[in-house]
N, C-alpha and C positions, 0 to 999 in steps of 0.2 A: 504494500500500500504506500509506503514511504517513497519507494522507487517511482511509483506512478505519479505521486505529487511532484517529484523532482522533474519528471519528464514533461508533465502537462502544464506545470506552472500553477501557482496558487489561485489565480483568478479563474482559469479554465476548470480547475478541479472543483472549486466552489460551485461553478455553474452546473457541472455534471452532477454533483451531489444534490443540488436543488432539483434538477430534472428528475433524478432517480427517486427522490422523496415524493415529488409530485406524482410520478407514475404510480408509486405504491398506493398513495391516497386515492388516485383516480380509479385504479383497479378495484380498491375496496368499495368506493362509492358506486361503481358500475355493478357490483354484485348486489348492492342494497337497493338501488333505485328501482329496478323492475318490480319489486315487491310492493312498493307504495305508489308508483307512478300511475298504474292503471286505475287506482281508486280515486285519483284526482279528477277534477273537472276543469273545463276551459271557460270559466266565466269572464265575459267581456262586457264593457259598458254598453248599454242599450236602452231601448224603450219599447213598451207594449201599449197598444190601445185596446181597451176592452170593449165589449158590446155596447156599453153605455156611452162610449166616446171619451172616457177618461184616459189620460196618458199616465202610465206608470213608468217612472225612470228608475233604473237600477242596473242589474247585471244579468246577462243571458248566457246560458251554457251553450257555447258555440263549438261545433265539431267539423266544420267544412264539409257539410253533408254532400254525398254523391247523389242522393235522391232528396227531393224536397221534404222537409220535416213535416210530420203530422202534429207534433207538439214540441214545446220547448220548456225548459226549466228556468225559473226566474227568482232572483233574490233582490230584496231592496238594498242590502249591503253585503259586501263580500264575506264578512264574518258572521252573517246571519245563519244560524243553524237550520232554519226552516226554509223550504223552497216552495214555490207555487208552480203548478203546471198549467200552461196555456195551450189551447188547441183551437181549431175552427169553431168549437162549441162555445168558447168564452173570450175569443180575441178576434179582432178584424185586421190587425196589423202588428208587425214587430220589426225592429231594426237593430242590428248590432253595429254600433258606431264605427263608420269607416270601413265596414266589411261587407255587409249584405242587408238587403231590405226585402221583406215578404209582405204581400197583401192577400187577403182572403177574397176568393171569387168562386162563383158557381160556374163551371165551364164544361164544355164538351171535350172529352179526352179520347183520342183515337187509341184503339187497342190492336191494330194490325202490327205485324212484324216488320222490322227494317233490318234485322240481322240477316246478312246474305246467306247464312247457313241454315236459316229456319224459314225461308220464304214459302208462301203458298203458291198455288198455280192459277190463281185468279185474283182480280183486284178486290182488296178487302177494305170496305168502308165502315167497318164496325167501330162503335164508340160507346162510351158510357158518360153519364152526367154525374159530376161529383163536386163537393165543396172542398177546396184545397187552398193551400198557401202557394201562390205563384211568386217566384223570385223576380224582383224588379231589376232589369238590366239597364233600362233607360226610360225616363218619363219626361218627355219634352213638352213644348207648347202645342205641338201638333199630334204627335204619336207617342205611344209607349210600347216597349218591348219587354216581354216576360219569358221565363223559362219554367218548365216543369219536367222533372225526371223521376222515374220510378224504376223498378226492377226490369221493366220491359224495354224502355227506350227513353230518349230525351226528346222533348217537344218544345216548340217556341210559339208564342202567342203575340199577336199584334192588336193594338187598341187605338182608336182615334179619340182625339180630345173631346172634352167631356161628352158623355159620362165615362169614357175609358172602359168599354165592354170588350174583354179579351176574346179574340177569334184565333183559333189554331191555324198556324201556317202549315199548309198541306205538303206532306212529303211521304210518298208511298212507294214501295217496291213490291214486285211480284215476279214469279217465274212463268214465262210464257212457253209452254211445252209444244204449242202448235207449230212453231218454226222448227226447221231442221236443226237438230242438236239442242234446241231450246235456247232461250236467252233471257236476261233480266230486263224487265221494263221499269223505267224510272218515271214516276209522276212527280215532277217538280212544280207543283201548283203554287208553292210559296214565291217562286220567281214572278209569276203572273200577278199574284196578289200585291207584292211590293212595287212592281212596275206600275200597276194601276194607281197606287197611292202616290207614287212619285209624280205621275202625270197630274193627278187631282190637285196636289199641293204645289204645282209648278216648281218642282225641285230637280227636274231631270237635267242636270248640268253635265259637262264633259266627264267628270269623275264618276258620277253615278251611271252614265251611259256605258262607260268602259267596264264597270263592274257587271252590269246586266249582260253585256256582250261577251263576258269572259266564260268560255265553255267549262271552266273548272270552278265556277261559282257553286259552292256546296252548302249544305244545310249545317252550318257551323256558327257558333255564337259570335266569334270575332267578325265574320263576314256579314252576318245579319245585322249586327250592331253597327257596323260601318255604314250600311245602307240606311238604317233608321236614323242614325245621327245625321246623315246627309239630308234626308227628308226634313228633319227637325232643324237643319242649319245649326247643329250643335258643334261648337269648336272643341278641339282636343282638350283644352284646359277645362272647359265646362264639363265635358264628359268625365274627365278624371276627377273633378271636384264632386260631381253628383254621384259617381259610383264608388267613391272612396278608394279608387285604385292606387296602388302603391308600386314603386319600382320593383320589378321582379328579378332584377339583376343586382347582386350585392357583392362588392369587392372586399378583399381582405389581404392583409400582410401578416406574416407569421415568423416566429423563430422556432427552430427545431433542435432537439437533442437526438442525434443519430447514433444508436447503439448497434454496431455492425460486427458480426462474428464472421471472420474469414477462416475457412477450413478446407481441407482436402479430402478426397475420397480415401477410404481405408486401403484401397488397392493401388494407389498411386505410388510411384517410386519415392516421392517426397515423404509420404507417410511411412512407408516401409523402412526408410532410412532414419526414422526418428522425428521427422518434421511435425510440428505442433500447430494448433490453431491459434488465432489471436483475435481479441476483441478490442475494438477502438470505441472511444466516446468523444464525438466531435460535434460542434454546433453547425447548424445550417440555416437556410432561409427559404421561405416559400411565399408565393403570391398566387391569387386565384380569384375565381368568381363562382358564386352560387346562383343557380337559376331556380326560382321558387315557383312551381306550378300553382301553389296557393301559399303565400308567405305568412298568412295569419291563421294557422290551425291545420294546414295541410300535412299529409304524412310523408310525401316523397319530395326530395330535392335532388337536383343534378348539379354536380360540381366539376369544374375543370381547374386542376392544380398544377402549378409549375414550381418545382423545388430544386434547390441546390443543396446537395448532401455529400460532404467529403467523408472518405473512409481511409483508414491507415492499416497496412499490414506490416508488422514488425515482430516476427517470431524469432526468438533466440532459443536454440536447442542443441543437444549433443548428438552427433552422428552415432547411430548404433551399428554402422558398418564403416569400413575404411573410408576416410582417414581418421575416424574416431576423435573428432575434434569439435570444438564449439563452433556452431554455424549461425548465420543470420540470414533470413529471407525477408526482405522489406521492399515496400514501394508505397507511394501515395496515390490515392485514387479519388477523383471527383466525378460526380454524376449529376447531370442535368436531367430531371425527370418530368415528363408530362403525363398527368394521370386523370383521365375521365373517371368520375365516380358517381355512384348512386347511393343516397343516404335515405334511411327510413326512420322517421321520428316516432319513437314509441311513446314519447310524451312531449307535448308542444304547448307550453303555457307562455304568457307574455314575458315573464322574467326568467324562465328556465326551460331548457330543452334537452332531452336525452335521445341519442341516436346511435344506430349501428349502420355500417355501410360496407361496400365492396367496390373494387375498381380494377382497372388495368393500368399498369405502369410501363411506359416506354422510356428507356433511359439511354442517354448518350454519355459514354464514359471516356475519361482521359486519365493519363497516368504520368507520374514523374518520379525521379530518383529511384529507379529500380536497382536493387542490389541483392546478390546471392553469393556469399563467400564466407571467409573466416570472420567470426564475430569480432576478433581483434583485427581491424583493417590494416594495422601496421605490419602484420605478419605476411610472409610470402604465402601465396595461395597453394603452392605445391601441387599435390595430386587431387585438389578439390574439384568436384564435378563442375563442368563448364556449361551446363544447361541454362538456357535463358527463358524468360517469360514470353509466352505468346498471349498477348492481352486481347480480351474481348472488348469491342468498341461499341456494341449496341446490344441492349438487353430488353426483354419483355417479361414482366412478372405480374403476379396478382397481389392485391393488397386487401386487407380486412381492417376495418376502422371501428372504433368506439369512442364516444366522447359526449360532452355536454356543452351547452351554450348558457352563459350567464348574462342577464341584463341586455340581451340582444347583441351586444358588441364583442363580448369576450368568449372565446371558445378554447377548450382544452381537449386534446384528443390523443389517442394512442393508435398508431398504425403498425400492423404486422405485415411484412412483405415476404412472399415465398422466396426460397433460395434462388439465386441467379448466378451463372458462371462469371468469373472475373478473368480467369486464365484458362485457355483451352486445355482439353484433355492432353496429357503428355506427362512430363516429369512432375509437374506441380498439380495440375487439375484442381485449381482453387475456385471456390465459390463463396458468395456473401449471403448472409441472412440478416436483414435489417429490421430493427424495431425502432420506430420513431415516436418520440413524445413531443408534442408541439403546442404552442399557444398562438392563436390567431386573433387579430383585431379586425372587426368589420366596420367599414365606412358607410355612412348614410343610413344607419338603422334608426 
C-alpha cells in the first residue's frame, strides 16, 4: 500500500480512495433502494376540478401513463397521509403542472385493429361510447387536439372552438384478400378531415400544403400536432408554453475513476513464464447527452456517452523459467470510448432517480512507453525474451450500468465493462476488464 502511495502521489491516491469509498456506499444503496422505491409514488403539483366546478390544488400521483388514466390519486399536501381518488365519476378535469392536462368527455371510441399482425379482412367501423379523460395536446383559439390510448391502440380527436366537441380522427387498416396475394388497405380519413378544417379556417399556407402532400404523413402525435398548430396559427413558443414541454435533450460533464484489471490468459507464454496481472486506478473524463422520451416520470432514457479513460499496465514478477530473473511488463494505454446506452428508471421522482442500464462501447485505443525487460533497467538484458507487444487499436465491449440521480443535476453511477483485448493473442495475450465509478453534472435541468 505504501508503495502504491509513492507511485501514485498523495493527491491521486486520495482521489482513488474517495472513489472507492463512494463505490462501496453506492453499491450498498443500490441493494437497498429497490426494496422501498416501488412503494413510493410520483406526486407532482397539480389541480383537479370536481363536478361542482370547484378547483382543488395540491399534488397528483403522476406515472407517465401509456394509456389514458381512468382515475388519479390526489393529496392536498405532500405529507398528507390520506389521499383522494378522482375519476370521471367525480372530476371533469385534472392537470399536472407543466406535464399533462386531461379533460372529461363522452366520445365515440373506435374498436377496430390497427396492429398489422391482427388485421381483419374487411373494413371494421365498430365503436363504443364511453366517458373518458382525453389528454389535451393543444387547445387553441380555433381547434383543439386530444389523444386517447388504451390496450388496443392510440386514437386522436379533433374539436372546433366552442363548444370543443371531440371527433375521432379516422385511421383504419384492413387486409384485402380479394387481390392476388392480398394487400393492406389504409383508410387515412384523418388527412381529409384536417385538410377540410385547414380550408375552412383559411390556414392552408405553403407549410401546411407541403405536409398534406407528403406521402409519409402518418397518424402520429408530432405530425398531427404540427398540422393543428398550423391551423391555430400557434407559434412554437406558444405551443411549448401551453403544453409545458421541456427540452428532451440534457447534456452532462463527468469525472471518472477507472479501475482496470489487465491480465493474460492462463495458457499464454507470458502467464506460463510467471507473468502476473495488474490493476490500475486512474481518473478520466466523460461528456454526453441524455434523450428523454418522457423527462418527467418516464421509464426509459437513451444516452450517448463519450469518455476518456486511461489505463496502466505495470506488472513486476519473477520468471519461473530461464532466465529466472525479475521482469517488468509495462505500457500506458488511453481509450476514447463512444457508448450508446439505454437506461431504465425503476424509480423516477422529482428529486431522486434510480436506474439500471446497458450499452455498447466502441473504443479507440492508443499506447505509449511500452517496455518488456529486466525490472532493473540498468542491467544488461542478456538472454531475456525479445517478444514485443502487438497492440489492439479498436475494441467493442458491452457495459452494464447502475446509478442514481440527485436533485436532477447530480448523478453517481457504476459501470461494468466486459473484458476486451489490449494485446493480440501471442506471447502476452493481454486483456482489460474495466469498472468505472463516475459523477456527472447535468446542465439545464
